N, CA, C, O and the ligand as a Tripos MOL2 file, in Angstrom:
@<TRIPOS>MOLECULE
protein
  313   311    79     0     0
PROTEIN
NO_CHARGES

@<TRIPOS>ATOM
      1 N          -8.5820   10.7180  195.2660 N.3       1 MET1
      2 CA         -7.8610    9.8370  196.1460 C.3       1 MET1
      3 C          -6.3870    9.9690  195.7610 C.2       1 MET1
      4 O          -6.0330   10.4170  194.6700 O.2       1 MET1
      5 N          -5.5120    9.5380  196.7520 N.am      2 TYR2
      6 CA         -4.1130    9.7390  196.7170 C.3       2 TYR2
      7 C          -3.5540    8.5390  195.7800 C.2       2 TYR2
      8 O          -3.9220    7.3730  195.9260 O.2       2 TYR2
      9 N          -2.6690    8.9430  194.8490 N.am      3 THR3
     10 CA         -1.9860    8.0740  193.9530 C.3       3 THR3
     11 C          -0.4610    8.3260  193.8720 C.2       3 THR3
     12 O          -0.0410    9.4730  193.7180 O.2       3 THR3
     13 N           0.3570    7.2840  193.9720 N.am      4 ALA4
     14 CA          1.7340    7.5350  193.6710 C.3       4 ALA4
     15 C           2.1940    7.7690  192.1550 C.2       4 ALA4
     16 O           1.5830    7.1450  191.2870 O.2       4 ALA4
     17 N           3.0880    8.5100  191.8350 N.am      5 ARG5
     18 CA          3.4650    8.7860  190.4930 C.3       5 ARG5
     19 C           4.8380    7.9600  190.1650 C.2       5 ARG5
     20 O           5.5740    7.4880  191.0310 O.2       5 ARG5
     21 N           5.0220    7.8830  188.9070 N.am      6 TYR6
     22 CA          6.2890    7.3530  188.3830 C.3       6 TYR6
     23 C           6.5120    5.8580  188.7610 C.2       6 TYR6
     24 O           7.4280    5.5710  189.5320 O.2       6 TYR6
     25 N           5.7330    4.9390  188.2620 N.am      7 GLY7
     26 CA          6.0990    3.5980  188.3550 C.3       7 GLY7
     27 C           4.8490    2.7570  188.6650 C.2       7 GLY7
     28 O           4.0240    3.0980  189.5120 O.2       7 GLY7
     29 N           4.7560    1.5860  187.8950 N.am      8 ALA8
     30 CA          3.5500    0.7690  188.1830 C.3       8 ALA8
     31 C           3.7850   -0.0600  189.5210 C.2       8 ALA8
     32 O           2.7970   -0.3860  190.1780 O.2       8 ALA8
     33 N           4.9910   -0.3910  189.9230 N.am      9 SER9
     34 CA          5.1350   -1.2020  191.1840 C.3       9 SER9
     35 C           4.9690   -0.3290  192.3350 C.2       9 SER9
     36 O           4.4480   -0.8140  193.3390 O.2       9 SER9
     37 N           5.3780    1.0270  192.3360 N.am     10 ILE10
     38 CA          5.1000    1.8610  193.4520 C.3      10 ILE10
     39 C           3.6260    2.0290  193.6360 C.2      10 ILE10
     40 O           3.1030    1.9070  194.7440 O.2      10 ILE10
     41 N           2.9450    2.3150  192.5300 N.am     11 ARG11
     42 CA          1.4990    2.4200  192.5720 C.3      11 ARG11
     43 C           0.7860    1.1970  193.0680 C.2      11 ARG11
     44 O          -0.2440    1.3760  193.7170 O.2      11 ARG11
     45 N           1.2110   -0.0370  192.8400 N.am     12 LYS12
     46 CA          0.7650   -1.2710  193.3160 C.3      12 LYS12
     47 C           0.9170   -1.3040  194.8790 C.2      12 LYS12
     48 O           0.0120   -1.6480  195.6400 O.2      12 LYS12
     49 N           2.1210   -0.9220  195.2490 N.am     13 MET13
     50 CA          2.3440   -0.9310  196.7290 C.3      13 MET13
     51 C           1.5210    0.0400  197.4990 C.2      13 MET13
     52 O           1.0470   -0.2480  198.5980 O.2      13 MET13
     53 N           1.3410    1.2760  196.8740 N.am     14 VAL14
     54 CA          0.4980    2.1640  197.5630 C.3      14 VAL14
     55 C          -0.9740    1.8650  197.5540 C.2      14 VAL14
     56 O          -1.6340    2.2380  198.5240 O.2      14 VAL14
     57 N          -1.5750    1.2150  196.5350 N.am     15 ASP15
     58 CA         -2.8830    0.7970  196.4390 C.3      15 ASP15
     59 C          -3.0590   -0.3570  197.5690 C.2      15 ASP15
     60 O          -4.0660   -0.3780  198.2780 O.2      15 ASP15
     61 N          -2.0590   -1.2780  197.6890 N.am     16 LYS16
     62 CA         -2.1580   -2.3190  198.6180 C.3      16 LYS16
     63 C          -2.3830   -1.7470  200.0850 C.2      16 LYS16
     64 O          -3.2660   -2.0890  200.8710 O.2      16 LYS16
     65 N          -1.3040   -0.7210  200.2910 N.am     17 ALA17
     66 CA         -1.2930   -0.0430  201.7020 C.3      17 ALA17
     67 C          -2.7210    0.6080  201.9970 C.2      17 ALA17
     68 O          -3.3150    0.3690  203.0480 O.2      17 ALA17
     69 N          -3.1940    1.3790  201.0840 N.am     18 ILE18
     70 CA         -4.4040    2.0490  201.1330 C.3      18 ILE18
     71 C          -5.5960    1.0910  201.4190 C.2      18 ILE18
     72 O          -6.4330    1.3810  202.2740 O.2      18 ILE18
     73 N          -5.6560    0.0200  200.7370 N.am     19 LYS19
     74 CA         -6.6750   -0.9560  200.8210 C.3      19 LYS19
     75 C          -6.5260   -1.6050  202.3310 C.2      19 LYS19
     76 O          -7.5520   -1.8840  202.9520 O.2      19 LYS19
     77 N          -5.3890   -1.8100  202.8340 N.am     20 ALA20
     78 CA         -5.2050   -2.3380  203.9900 C.3      20 ALA20
     79 C          -5.6200   -1.5400  205.1180 C.2      20 ALA20
     80 O          -6.1650   -1.9540  206.1410 O.2      20 ALA20
     81 N          -5.3010   -0.3280  204.8200 N.am     21 LYS21
     82 CA         -5.5550    0.8790  205.8790 C.3      21 LYS21
     83 C          -7.0340    1.1100  205.9420 C.2      21 LYS21
     84 O          -7.4330    1.5640  207.0140 O.2      21 LYS21
     85 N          -7.9560    0.8830  204.9830 N.am     22 LYS22
     86 CA         -9.3370    1.1480  204.9270 C.3      22 LYS22
     87 C         -10.0450   -0.0540  205.4610 C.2      22 LYS22
     88 O         -11.1950    0.1060  205.8690 O.2      22 LYS22
     89 N          -9.4940   -1.2480  205.5070 N.am     23 THR23
     90 CA        -10.2700   -2.4680  205.7740 C.3      23 THR23
     91 C         -10.5150   -2.4920  207.2590 C.2      23 THR23
     92 O          -9.6880   -1.9890  208.0200 O.2      23 THR23
     93 N         -11.5820   -3.0390  207.6890 N.am     24 LYS24
     94 CA        -11.9180   -3.3380  209.0700 C.3      24 LYS24
     95 C         -11.3940   -4.5740  209.4600 C.2      24 LYS24
     96 O         -11.4450   -5.5480  208.7080 O.2      24 LYS24
     97 N         -10.8170   -4.6190  210.7430 N.am     25 TYR25
     98 CA        -10.3380   -5.8310  211.2900 C.3      25 TYR25
     99 C         -11.0650   -6.2420  212.5010 C.2      25 TYR25
    100 O         -11.8890   -5.4910  213.0230 O.2      25 TYR25
    101 N         -10.7660   -7.5040  213.0060 N.am     26 GLU26
    102 CA        -11.5200   -8.1410  214.0830 C.3      26 GLU26
    103 C         -10.8790   -7.6290  215.2450 C.2      26 GLU26
    104 O          -9.6500   -7.5630  215.2810 O.2      26 GLU26
    105 N         -11.6380   -7.2330  216.2690 N.am     27 CYS27
    106 CA        -11.0970   -6.5810  217.5840 C.3      27 CYS27
    107 C         -10.6980   -7.7750  218.4200 C.2      27 CYS27
    108 O         -11.4770   -8.6990  218.6540 O.2      27 CYS27
    109 N          -9.3420   -7.7150  218.9030 N.am     28 PRO28
    110 CA         -9.0070   -8.9890  219.7590 C.3      28 PRO28
    111 C          -9.7020   -8.9480  221.0710 C.2      28 PRO28
    112 O          -9.5600   -9.9170  221.8170 O.2      28 PRO28
    113 N         -10.4400   -7.9380  221.4460 N.am     29 LYS29
    114 CA        -10.9210   -7.7350  222.7900 C.3      29 LYS29
    115 C         -12.4910   -8.3630  222.7160 C.2      29 LYS29
    116 O         -12.8730   -9.2710  223.4550 O.2      29 LYS29
    117 N         -13.2450   -7.7780  221.7910 N.am     30 CYS30
    118 CA        -14.7440   -8.1680  221.7440 C.3      30 CYS30
    119 C         -15.0390   -8.9550  220.5010 C.2      30 CYS30
    120 O         -16.1910   -9.2980  220.2370 O.2      30 CYS30
    121 N         -13.8770   -9.2860  219.6270 N.am     31 HIS31
    122 CA        -14.1120  -10.1390  218.5230 C.3      31 HIS31
    123 C         -15.1250   -9.5870  217.4730 C.2      31 HIS31
    124 O         -15.6210  -10.3820  216.6750 O.2      31 HIS31
    125 N         -15.4300   -8.3720  217.4350 N.am     32 LYS32
    126 CA        -16.2540   -7.7570  216.3930 C.3      32 LYS32
    127 C         -15.4280   -7.2170  215.2600 C.2      32 LYS32
    128 O         -14.3180   -6.7290  215.4720 O.2      32 LYS32
    129 N         -15.9270   -7.2940  214.1170 N.am     33 LEU33
    130 CA        -15.2840   -6.5950  212.8980 C.3      33 LEU33
    131 C         -15.4110   -5.0810  212.9230 C.2      33 LEU33
    132 O         -16.0480   -4.4600  212.0710 O.2      33 LEU33
    133 N         -14.7610   -4.5080  213.9620 N.am     34 LYS34
    134 CA        -15.0000   -2.9730  214.0890 C.3      34 LYS34
    135 C         -13.7610   -2.1960  214.4410 C.2      34 LYS34
    136 O         -13.8250   -1.1070  215.0110 O.2      34 LYS34
    137 N         -12.6230   -2.7790  214.0900 N.am     35 LEU35
    138 CA        -11.3570   -2.2280  214.3160 C.3      35 LEU35
    139 C         -10.9960   -1.3080  213.0770 C.2      35 LEU35
    140 O         -10.8950   -1.7860  211.9470 O.2      35 LEU35
    141 N         -10.8190   -0.0540  213.3300 N.am     36 THR36
    142 CA        -10.5030    0.9210  212.2950 C.3      36 THR36
    143 C          -9.2010    1.5390  212.7060 C.2      36 THR36
    144 O          -8.8170    1.5010  213.8750 O.2      36 THR36
    145 N          -8.4750    2.1510  211.6710 N.am     37 ARG37
    146 CA         -7.2760    2.8200  211.7870 C.3      37 ARG37
    147 C          -7.5610    4.3390  212.3690 C.2      37 ARG37
    148 O          -8.4100    5.0810  211.8770 O.2      37 ARG37
    149 N          -6.8050    4.6570  213.3810 N.am     38 ARG38
    150 CA         -7.1360    6.0900  213.9690 C.3      38 ARG38
    151 C          -5.9280    7.0020  213.6920 C.2      38 ARG38
    152 O          -6.0720    8.2220  213.6210 O.2      38 ARG38
    153 N          -4.9200    6.4910  213.5610 N.am     39 GLY39
    154 CA         -3.6880    7.1490  213.0480 C.3      39 GLY39
    155 C          -2.5540    6.2510  212.7990 C.2      39 GLY39
    156 O          -2.7980    5.0500  212.6800 O.2      39 GLY39
    157 N          -1.2160    6.7200  212.6940 N.am     40 THR40
    158 CA         -0.1690    5.7800  212.2530 C.3      40 THR40
    159 C          -0.0050    4.7310  213.4000 C.2      40 THR40
    160 O           0.3150    5.0480  214.5460 O.2      40 THR40
    161 N          -0.2590    3.4180  212.9750 N.am     41 ALA41
    162 CA         -0.0830    2.1550  213.8820 C.3      41 ALA41
    163 C          -1.0490    2.2510  215.0030 C.2      41 ALA41
    164 O          -0.9020    1.4830  215.9530 O.2      41 ALA41
    165 N          -2.0800    3.1620  214.9990 N.am     42 MET42
    166 CA         -3.1210    3.2710  216.1780 C.3      42 MET42
    167 C          -4.4670    2.6620  215.6590 C.2      42 MET42
    168 O          -5.0240    3.2000  214.7030 O.2      42 MET42
    169 N          -4.9360    1.7030  216.1790 N.am     43 TRP43
    170 CA         -6.1430    0.9830  215.8530 C.3      43 TRP43
    171 C          -7.1770    1.0060  216.8250 C.2      43 TRP43
    172 O          -6.9480    0.5530  217.9460 O.2      43 TRP43
    173 N          -8.2840    1.4780  216.5360 N.am     44 GLU44
    174 CA         -9.4780    1.7130  217.5720 C.3      44 GLU44
    175 C         -10.6090    0.8390  217.2470 C.2      44 GLU44
    176 O         -10.9380    0.6650  216.0730 O.2      44 GLU44
    177 N         -11.2350    0.2680  218.2450 N.am     45 CYS45
    178 CA        -12.5290   -0.3140  218.1340 C.3      45 CYS45
    179 C         -13.6690    0.4720  218.2190 C.2      45 CYS45
    180 O         -13.8800    1.1330  219.2350 O.2      45 CYS45
    181 N         -14.4980    0.4820  217.1900 N.am     46 LYS46
    182 CA        -15.6990    1.3620  217.3310 C.3      46 LYS46
    183 C         -16.7660    0.8920  218.1210 C.2      46 LYS46
    184 O         -17.7440    1.6190  218.2940 O.2      46 LYS46
    185 N         -16.6940   -0.3980  218.6970 N.am     47 SER47
    186 CA        -17.6970   -1.0840  219.3640 C.3      47 SER47
    187 C         -17.3370   -0.9950  220.9400 C.2      47 SER47
    188 O         -18.2360   -0.6100  221.6870 O.2      47 SER47
    189 N         -16.1870   -1.2990  221.4410 N.am     48 CYS48
    190 CA        -15.7930   -1.3490  222.8240 C.3      48 CYS48
    191 C         -14.7250   -0.1990  223.1600 C.2      48 CYS48
    192 O         -14.2790   -0.1080  224.3030 O.2      48 CYS48
    193 N         -14.3410    0.6410  222.1790 N.am     49 ASP49
    194 CA        -13.3970    1.7140  222.4330 C.3      49 ASP49
    195 C         -12.0120    1.3780  222.9300 C.2      49 ASP49
    196 O         -11.2500    2.1890  223.4540 O.2      49 ASP49
    197 N         -11.7470    0.0160  222.7010 N.am     50 ALA50
    198 CA        -10.5080   -0.3760  222.9950 C.3      50 ALA50
    199 C          -9.3510    0.0950  221.9670 C.2      50 ALA50
    200 O          -9.6520    0.1000  220.7740 O.2      50 ALA50
    201 N          -8.1970    0.4470  222.3050 N.am     51 GLU51
    202 CA         -7.0990    0.9450  221.4190 C.3      51 GLU51
    203 C          -5.9610   -0.1030  221.3520 C.2      51 GLU51
    204 O          -5.5710   -0.7030  222.3540 O.2      51 GLU51
    205 N          -5.4150   -0.3010  220.0190 N.am     52 PHE52
    206 CA         -4.3940   -1.3380  220.0610 C.3      52 PHE52
    207 C          -3.3590   -0.5840  219.3030 C.2      52 PHE52
    208 O          -3.6630    0.3370  218.5450 O.2      52 PHE52
    209 N          -1.9810   -1.0240  219.5360 N.am     53 ALA53
    210 CA         -0.9070   -0.6100  218.5630 C.3      53 ALA53
    211 C          -0.7080   -1.8220  217.5840 C.2      53 ALA53
    212 O          -0.5020   -2.9560  218.0170 O.2      53 ALA53
    213 N          -0.7780   -1.5300  216.2340 N.am     54 GLY54
    214 CA         -0.5850   -2.5210  215.2280 C.3      54 GLY54
    215 C           0.4770   -2.1120  214.2900 C.2      54 GLY54
    216 O           1.3880   -1.3900  214.6950 O.2      54 GLY54
    217 N           0.4290   -2.5300  213.0260 N.am     55 ALA55
    218 CA          1.2610   -2.1340  212.1530 C.3      55 ALA55
    219 C           0.8550   -0.7920  211.5260 C.2      55 ALA55
    220 O          -0.2440   -0.3290  211.8290 O.2      55 ALA55
    221 N           1.6480   -0.1390  210.6850 N.am     56 CYS56
    222 CA          1.3090    1.2950  210.2030 C.3      56 CYS56
    223 C           0.0680    1.2030  209.4150 C.2      56 CYS56
    224 O          -0.8510    1.9470  209.7570 O.2      56 CYS56
    225 N          -0.1150    0.3820  208.3750 N.am     57 TYR57
    226 CA         -1.1870    0.4260  207.4420 C.3      57 TYR57
    227 C          -2.1580   -0.8260  207.5080 C.2      57 TYR57
    228 O          -3.1690   -0.9060  206.8110 O.2      57 TYR57
    229 N          -1.7830   -1.7290  208.3530 N.am     58 SER58
    230 CA         -2.7040   -2.7700  208.6730 C.3      58 SER58
    231 C          -2.4940   -3.2340  209.9690 C.2      58 SER58
    232 O          -1.4510   -2.9850  210.5730 O.2      58 SER58
    233 N          -3.5130   -3.9710  210.5030 N.am     59 PHE59
    234 CA         -3.4450   -4.2710  211.9820 C.3      59 PHE59
    235 C          -2.2400   -5.2530  212.3630 C.2      59 PHE59
    236 O          -1.5650   -5.0820  213.3790 O.2      59 PHE59
    237 N          -2.0630   -6.1380  211.5970 N.am     60 ARG60
    238 CA         -1.0490   -7.1350  211.7710 C.3      60 ARG60
    239 C          -0.0070   -7.1360  210.6690 C.2      60 ARG60
    240 O          -0.4150   -7.1960  209.5100 O.2      60 ARG60
    241 N           1.2020   -7.0810  210.8910 N.am     61 SER61
    242 CA          2.2970   -7.2860  209.8660 C.3      61 SER61
    243 C           3.0300   -8.5050  210.0210 C.2      61 SER61
    244 O           2.8550   -9.1820  211.0340 O.2      61 SER61
    245 N           3.9490   -8.9130  208.9970 N.am     62 GLU62
    246 CA          4.5490   -9.9990  209.1400 C.3      62 GLU62
    247 C           5.7720  -10.0180  210.2980 C.2      62 GLU62
    248 O           6.0990  -11.0220  210.9310 O.2      62 GLU62
    249 N           6.2960   -8.8510  210.4140 N.am     63 ALA63
    250 CA          7.2760   -8.6210  211.4640 C.3      63 ALA63
    251 C           6.7360   -8.7280  212.8900 C.2      63 ALA63
    252 O           7.3240   -9.2290  213.8490 O.2      63 ALA63
    253 N           5.4150   -8.1280  212.8700 N.am     64 GLY64
    254 CA          4.6850   -8.2090  214.1490 C.3      64 GLY64
    255 C           4.2590   -9.5380  214.5850 C.2      64 GLY64
    256 O           4.3050   -9.8390  215.7770 O.2      64 GLY64
    257 N           3.8290  -10.3840  213.6510 N.am     65 GLU65
    258 CA          3.5100  -11.8020  213.8760 C.3      65 GLU65
    259 C           4.8210  -12.5830  214.4650 C.2      65 GLU65
    260 O           4.7570  -13.3640  215.4140 O.2      65 GLU65
    261 N           5.8760  -12.2930  213.8430 N.am     66 ILE66
    262 CA          7.1610  -12.9950  214.3320 C.3      66 ILE66
    263 C           7.4320  -12.5180  215.7540 C.2      66 ILE66
    264 O           7.7980  -13.3300  216.6050 O.2      66 ILE66
    265 N           7.2640  -11.2110  216.0440 N.am     67 ALA67
    266 CA          7.6540  -10.6750  217.3400 C.3      67 ALA67
    267 C           6.7440  -11.2870  218.5280 C.2      67 ALA67
    268 O           7.1880  -11.6230  219.6260 O.2      67 ALA67
    269 N           5.4080  -11.3740  218.1220 N.am     68 ALA68
    270 CA          4.3610  -11.9200  218.9650 C.3      68 ALA68
    271 C           4.7090  -13.4820  219.2190 C.2      68 ALA68
    272 O           4.6370  -13.9760  220.3450 O.2      68 ALA68
    273 N           5.0480  -14.1240  218.2070 N.am     69 ARG69
    274 CA          5.3780  -15.5160  218.4910 C.3      69 ARG69
    275 C           6.6760  -15.6510  219.4240 C.2      69 ARG69
    276 O           6.7010  -16.4730  220.3410 O.2      69 ARG69
    277 N           7.7340  -14.8160  219.1460 N.am     70 ILE70
    278 CA          8.8750  -14.8510  220.0550 C.3      70 ILE70
    279 C           8.5030  -14.5110  221.4130 C.2      70 ILE70
    280 O           9.0400  -15.1600  222.3110 O.2      70 ILE70
    281 N           7.5870  -13.5060  221.7480 N.am     71 ILE71
    282 CA          7.2130  -13.1130  223.0500 C.3      71 ILE71
    283 C           6.4440  -14.2220  223.6470 C.2      71 ILE71
    284 O           6.6960  -14.5450  224.8080 O.2      71 ILE71
    285 N           5.4840  -14.8700  222.9390 N.am     72 SER72
    286 CA          4.8000  -16.0240  223.5560 C.3      72 SER72
    287 C           5.7070  -17.1510  223.8750 C.2      72 SER72
    288 O           5.4830  -17.8020  224.8960 O.2      72 SER72
    289 N           6.7210  -17.4530  223.1000 N.am     73 GLU73
    290 CA          7.6600  -18.4540  223.4050 C.3      73 GLU73
    291 C           8.4440  -18.1860  224.8180 C.2      73 GLU73
    292 O           8.6330  -19.0520  225.6730 O.2      73 GLU73
    293 N           8.8090  -16.9990  224.8870 N.am     74 TYR74
    294 CA          9.4620  -16.5520  225.9490 C.3      74 TYR74
    295 C           8.6460  -16.6930  227.4770 C.2      74 TYR74
    296 O           9.1040  -17.1550  228.5230 O.2      74 TYR74
    297 N           7.3340  -16.1490  227.2250 N.am     75 SER75
    298 CA          6.4510  -16.1700  228.3930 C.3      75 SER75
    299 C           6.1760  -17.5910  228.7490 C.2      75 SER75
    300 O           5.9890  -17.8920  229.9280 O.2      75 SER75
    301 N           6.1370  -18.5610  227.7150 N.am     76 LYS76
    302 CA          5.8970  -19.9630  228.0180 C.3      76 LYS76
    303 C           6.9300  -20.6020  228.8790 C.2      76 LYS76
    304 O           6.6470  -21.3750  229.7940 O.2      76 LYS76
    305 N           8.1970  -20.2320  228.5330 N.am     77 SER77
    306 CA          9.4940  -20.8820  229.0730 C.3      77 SER77
    307 C           9.6610  -20.4660  230.4910 C.2      77 SER77
    308 O          10.0360  -21.2830  231.3320 O.2      77 SER77
    309 N           9.3860  -19.1630  230.8080 N.am     78 SER78
    310 CA          9.6080  -18.6410  232.1730 C.3      78 SER78
    311 C           8.4910  -19.0390  233.2100 C.2      78 SER78
    312 O           8.5710  -18.6600  234.3790 O.2      78 SER78
    313 ZN        -13.7230   -4.2730  220.4680 Zn       79 ZN79
@<TRIPOS>BOND
     1     1     2 1
     2     2     3 1
     3     3     4 2
     4     3     5 am
     5     5     6 1
     6     6     7 1
     7     7     8 2
     8     7     9 am
     9     9    10 1
    10    10    11 1
    11    11    12 2
    12    11    13 am
    13    13    14 1
    14    14    15 1
    15    15    16 2
    16    15    17 am
    17    17    18 1
    18    18    19 1
    19    19    20 2
    20    19    21 am
    21    21    22 1
    22    22    23 1
    23    23    24 2
    24    23    25 am
    25    25    26 1
    26    26    27 1
    27    27    28 2
    28    27    29 am
    29    29    30 1
    30    30    31 1
    31    31    32 2
    32    31    33 am
    33    33    34 1
    34    34    35 1
    35    35    36 2
    36    35    37 am
    37    37    38 1
    38    38    39 1
    39    39    40 2
    40    39    41 am
    41    41    42 1
    42    42    43 1
    43    43    44 2
    44    43    45 am
    45    45    46 1
    46    46    47 1
    47    47    48 2
    48    47    49 am
    49    49    50 1
    50    50    51 1
    51    51    52 2
    52    51    53 am
    53    53    54 1
    54    54    55 1
    55    55    56 2
    56    55    57 am
    57    57    58 1
    58    58    59 1
    59    59    60 2
    60    59    61 am
    61    61    62 1
    62    62    63 1
    63    63    64 2
    64    63    65 am
    65    65    66 1
    66    66    67 1
    67    67    68 2
    68    67    69 am
    69    69    70 1
    70    70    71 1
    71    71    72 2
    72    71    73 am
    73    73    74 1
    74    74    75 1
    75    75    76 2
    76    75    77 am
    77    77    78 1
    78    78    79 1
    79    79    80 2
    80    79    81 am
    81    81    82 1
    82    82    83 1
    83    83    84 2
    84    83    85 am
    85    85    86 1
    86    86    87 1
    87    87    88 2
    88    87    89 am
    89    89    90 1
    90    90    91 1
    91    91    92 2
    92    91    93 am
    93    93    94 1
    94    94    95 1
    95    95    96 2
    96    95    97 am
    97    97    98 1
    98    98    99 1
    99    99   100 2
   100    99   101 am
   101   101   102 1
   102   102   103 1
   103   103   104 2
   104   103   105 am
   105   105   106 1
   106   106   107 1
   107   107   108 2
   108   107   109 am
   109   109   110 1
   110   110   111 1
   111   111   112 2
   112   111   113 am
   113   113   114 1
   114   114   115 1
   115   115   116 2
   116   115   117 am
   117   117   118 1
   118   118   119 1
   119   119   120 2
   120   119   121 am
   121   121   122 1
   122   122   123 1
   123   123   124 2
   124   123   125 am
   125   125   126 1
   126   126   127 1
   127   127   128 2
   128   127   129 am
   129   129   130 1
   130   130   131 1
   131   131   132 2
   132   131   133 am
   133   133   134 1
   134   134   135 1
   135   135   136 2
   136   135   137 am
   137   137   138 1
   138   138   139 1
   139   139   140 2
   140   139   141 am
   141   141   142 1
   142   142   143 1
   143   143   144 2
   144   143   145 am
   145   145   146 1
   146   146   147 1
   147   147   148 2
   148   147   149 am
   149   149   150 1
   150   150   151 1
   151   151   152 2
   152   151   153 am
   153   153   154 1
   154   154   155 1
   155   155   156 2
   156   155   157 am
   157   157   158 1
   158   158   159 1
   159   159   160 2
   160   159   161 am
   161   161   162 1
   162   162   163 1
   163   163   164 2
   164   163   165 am
   165   165   166 1
   166   166   167 1
   167   167   168 2
   168   167   169 am
   169   169   170 1
   170   170   171 1
   171   171   172 2
   172   171   173 am
   173   173   174 1
   174   174   175 1
   175   175   176 2
   176   175   177 am
   177   177   178 1
   178   178   179 1
   179   179   180 2
   180   179   181 am
   181   181   182 1
   182   182   183 1
   183   183   184 2
   184   183   185 am
   185   185   186 1
   186   186   187 1
   187   187   188 2
   188   187   189 am
   189   189   190 1
   190   190   191 1
   191   191   192 2
   192   191   193 am
   193   193   194 1
   194   194   195 1
   195   195   196 2
   196   195   197 am
   197   197   198 1
   198   198   199 1
   199   199   200 2
   200   199   201 am
   201   201   202 1
   202   202   203 1
   203   203   204 2
   204   203   205 am
   205   205   206 1
   206   206   207 1
   207   207   208 2
   208   207   209 am
   209   209   210 1
   210   210   211 1
   211   211   212 2
   212   211   213 am
   213   213   214 1
   214   214   215 1
   215   215   216 2
   216   215   217 am
   217   217   218 1
   218   218   219 1
   219   219   220 2
   220   219   221 am
   221   221   222 1
   222   222   223 1
   223   223   224 2
   224   223   225 am
   225   225   226 1
   226   226   227 1
   227   227   228 2
   228   227   229 am
   229   229   230 1
   230   230   231 1
   231   231   232 2
   232   231   233 am
   233   233   234 1
   234   234   235 1
   235   235   236 2
   236   235   237 am
   237   237   238 1
   238   238   239 1
   239   239   240 2
   240   239   241 am
   241   241   242 1
   242   242   243 1
   243   243   244 2
   244   243   245 am
   245   245   246 1
   246   246   247 1
   247   247   248 2
   248   247   249 am
   249   249   250 1
   250   250   251 1
   251   251   252 2
   252   251   253 am
   253   253   254 1
   254   254   255 1
   255   255   256 2
   256   255   257 am
   257   257   258 1
   258   258   259 1
   259   259   260 2
   260   259   261 am
   261   261   262 1
   262   262   263 1
   263   263   264 2
   264   263   265 am
   265   265   266 1
   266   266   267 1
   267   267   268 2
   268   267   269 am
   269   269   270 1
   270   270   271 1
   271   271   272 2
   272   271   273 am
   273   273   274 1
   274   274   275 1
   275   275   276 2
   276   275   277 am
   277   277   278 1
   278   278   279 1
   279   279   280 2
   280   279   281 am
   281   281   282 1
   282   282   283 1
   283   283   284 2
   284   283   285 am
   285   285   286 1
   286   286   287 1
   287   287   288 2
   288   287   289 am
   289   289   290 1
   290   290   291 1
   291   291   292 2
   292   291   293 am
   293   293   294 1
   294   294   295 1
   295   295   296 2
   296   295   297 am
   297   297   298 1
   298   298   299 1
   299   299   300 2
   300   299   301 am
   301   301   302 1
   302   302   303 1
   303   303   304 2
   304   303   305 am
   305   305   306 1
   306   306   307 1
   307   307   308 2
   308   307   309 am
   309   309   310 1
   310   310   311 1
   311   311   312 2
@<TRIPOS>SUBSTRUCTURE
     1 MET1         2 RESIDUE 1 A MET
     2 TYR2         6 RESIDUE 1 A TYR
     3 THR3        10 RESIDUE 1 A THR
     4 ALA4        14 RESIDUE 1 A ALA
     5 ARG5        18 RESIDUE 1 A ARG
     6 TYR6        22 RESIDUE 1 A TYR
     7 GLY7        26 RESIDUE 1 A GLY
     8 ALA8        30 RESIDUE 1 A ALA
     9 SER9        34 RESIDUE 1 A SER
    10 ILE10       38 RESIDUE 1 A ILE
    11 ARG11       42 RESIDUE 1 A ARG
    12 LYS12       46 RESIDUE 1 A LYS
    13 MET13       50 RESIDUE 1 A MET
    14 VAL14       54 RESIDUE 1 A VAL
    15 ASP15       58 RESIDUE 1 A ASP
    16 LYS16       62 RESIDUE 1 A LYS
    17 ALA17       66 RESIDUE 1 A ALA
    18 ILE18       70 RESIDUE 1 A ILE
    19 LYS19       74 RESIDUE 1 A LYS
    20 ALA20       78 RESIDUE 1 A ALA
    21 LYS21       82 RESIDUE 1 A LYS
    22 LYS22       86 RESIDUE 1 A LYS
    23 THR23       90 RESIDUE 1 A THR
    24 LYS24       94 RESIDUE 1 A LYS
    25 TYR25       98 RESIDUE 1 A TYR
    26 GLU26      102 RESIDUE 1 A GLU
    27 CYS27      106 RESIDUE 1 A CYS
    28 PRO28      110 RESIDUE 1 A PRO
    29 LYS29      114 RESIDUE 1 A LYS
    30 CYS30      118 RESIDUE 1 A CYS
    31 HIS31      122 RESIDUE 1 A HIS
    32 LYS32      126 RESIDUE 1 A LYS
    33 LEU33      130 RESIDUE 1 A LEU
    34 LYS34      134 RESIDUE 1 A LYS
    35 LEU35      138 RESIDUE 1 A LEU
    36 THR36      142 RESIDUE 1 A THR
    37 ARG37      146 RESIDUE 1 A ARG
    38 ARG38      150 RESIDUE 1 A ARG
    39 GLY39      154 RESIDUE 1 A GLY
    40 THR40      158 RESIDUE 1 A THR
    41 ALA41      162 RESIDUE 1 A ALA
    42 MET42      166 RESIDUE 1 A MET
    43 TRP43      170 RESIDUE 1 A TRP
    44 GLU44      174 RESIDUE 1 A GLU
    45 CYS45      178 RESIDUE 1 A CYS
    46 LYS46      182 RESIDUE 1 A LYS
    47 SER47      186 RESIDUE 1 A SER
    48 CYS48      190 RESIDUE 1 A CYS
    49 ASP49      194 RESIDUE 1 A ASP
    50 ALA50      198 RESIDUE 1 A ALA
    51 GLU51      202 RESIDUE 1 A GLU
    52 PHE52      206 RESIDUE 1 A PHE
    53 ALA53      210 RESIDUE 1 A ALA
    54 GLY54      214 RESIDUE 1 A GLY
    55 ALA55      218 RESIDUE 1 A ALA
    56 CYS56      222 RESIDUE 1 A CYS
    57 TYR57      226 RESIDUE 1 A TYR
    58 SER58      230 RESIDUE 1 A SER
    59 PHE59      234 RESIDUE 1 A PHE
    60 ARG60      238 RESIDUE 1 A ARG
    61 SER61      242 RESIDUE 1 A SER
    62 GLU62      246 RESIDUE 1 A GLU
    63 ALA63      250 RESIDUE 1 A ALA
    64 GLY64      254 RESIDUE 1 A GLY
    65 GLU65      258 RESIDUE 1 A GLU
    66 ILE66      262 RESIDUE 1 A ILE
    67 ALA67      266 RESIDUE 1 A ALA
    68 ALA68      270 RESIDUE 1 A ALA
    69 ARG69      274 RESIDUE 1 A ARG
    70 ILE70      278 RESIDUE 1 A ILE
    71 ILE71      282 RESIDUE 1 A ILE
    72 SER72      286 RESIDUE 1 A SER
    73 GLU73      290 RESIDUE 1 A GLU
    74 TYR74      294 RESIDUE 1 A TYR
    75 SER75      298 RESIDUE 1 A SER
    76 LYS76      302 RESIDUE 1 A LYS
    77 SER77      306 RESIDUE 1 A SER
    78 SER78      310 RESIDUE 1 A SER
    79 ZN79       313 GROUP 0 **** ****
């Protein structure tokens, strides 16, 4: 398995990213725990074949959550 060299903090960051990448997430379309990573920021549901754009190594990121909140605020006001 891939590990980073030269530094404990860097290894921790890589371990966290790899763990998030291998985890299965809940599909926003069919709500099954079948969302897997297909490529960089590409997430695919193994149940309903839906594809989503997410974060690079996990389906949701903090920046993505903020962006989604701002978008929903704007769509509510108009
Ligand atoms: Zn699905």
